[in-house]
Residue, then its C-alpha position, 0 to 999 in steps of 0.5 A: x500499500x502506497x501512503x498518501x505522502x508518497x503519492x503526492x511526491x510522485x506527482x511533484x515537479x521541480x523545475x527552474x522558476x520563470x518570471x511568470x512564477x515571481x507573483x506566487x513566490x512573492x506571496x509564498x515568502x510573504x506568508x512567512x513574513x519574509x520581506x522579499x520584493x519583486x526586485x530581489x528576484x530580479x536582482x538574483x536573476x540579473x546576477x547570473x549566478x542564481x537559479x530558483x527552483x520551484x516544487x509544482x503540484x498543480x501550483x507552486x508549493x515550494x521554493x529554494x534559491x541556489x547561488x553558484x560562486x564557483x567552487x562554492x554553492x549557496x543555498x537560500x530561500x528554502x520554503x514550503x507552503x505550511x499545509x504541504x510541510x512534513x511530507x518530504x517536499x522540502x527534502x526533495x528541493x534541498x536534494x535537487x538543489x545540491x544535485x544541481x550545484x554539482x561537485x562544489x568544494x562547499x555548499x553552504x547556507x544560513x539556518x534558523x535555529x528552528x530549521x537546523x535539525x532538518x538540515x542536519x537530518x539531510x546531511x549538512x553540518x554546522x560549520x560556525x554560529x552566526x547571529x542575525x541582526x536587525x537594523x533599528x535605525x541610528x545610522x552612524x557613519x557614511x551612507x551612500x545611496x547605491x554606494x559601491x566600493x572595492x572594500x565591500x567585496x574584500x570584506x565579504x571575501x574575508x567573511x565568506x571566503x569566496x567572491x560574490x561581487x556581481x551579486x553584492x553590486x547589484x544589491x548595493x545599487x538597489x539600496x543604500x550602503x552604510x560604512x562605519x566611521x573609522x572602521x572596516x565594514x559595510x551593511x547593505x540596507x534597502x528601503x522597507 
């Protein structure tokens, strides 16, 4: 006897997202209180290093974004609609994403504490603990609208160990860049 979950997964199609999918991807991300906007998907598309996969079951019910930085693969935006969770769709998206990234030296991602058991169960390991910060205002330092400098790429490479220049440049152009007074570093801030 085949379970209902197995039957659902048999008719699940994972494919590369196209522009006609962006409205649904935005509503899916907004259901989770992510602050994605259409321009975020367009920036990732323009970067040339990004693909978003969707889980399609007569409509989009999940997504994952893959970023290819040469020897490094990055996974982002893994999301499954709430009513479709816990039957293997997230795992299917993750495994297809890893397969599509190919034989990379490293495949990395950020995870919330709540999602960590899922990634550990599916073969990933904790490399280091990082913490999310939330911008609350109080800008100090210099702020440049669309401000790009080589120090952004240099600092990013020091932190992550690989080059994401084109994507970072597109992100900086779409928002504001804050440079701290008399210190190294940067933050890319977008409206909203």
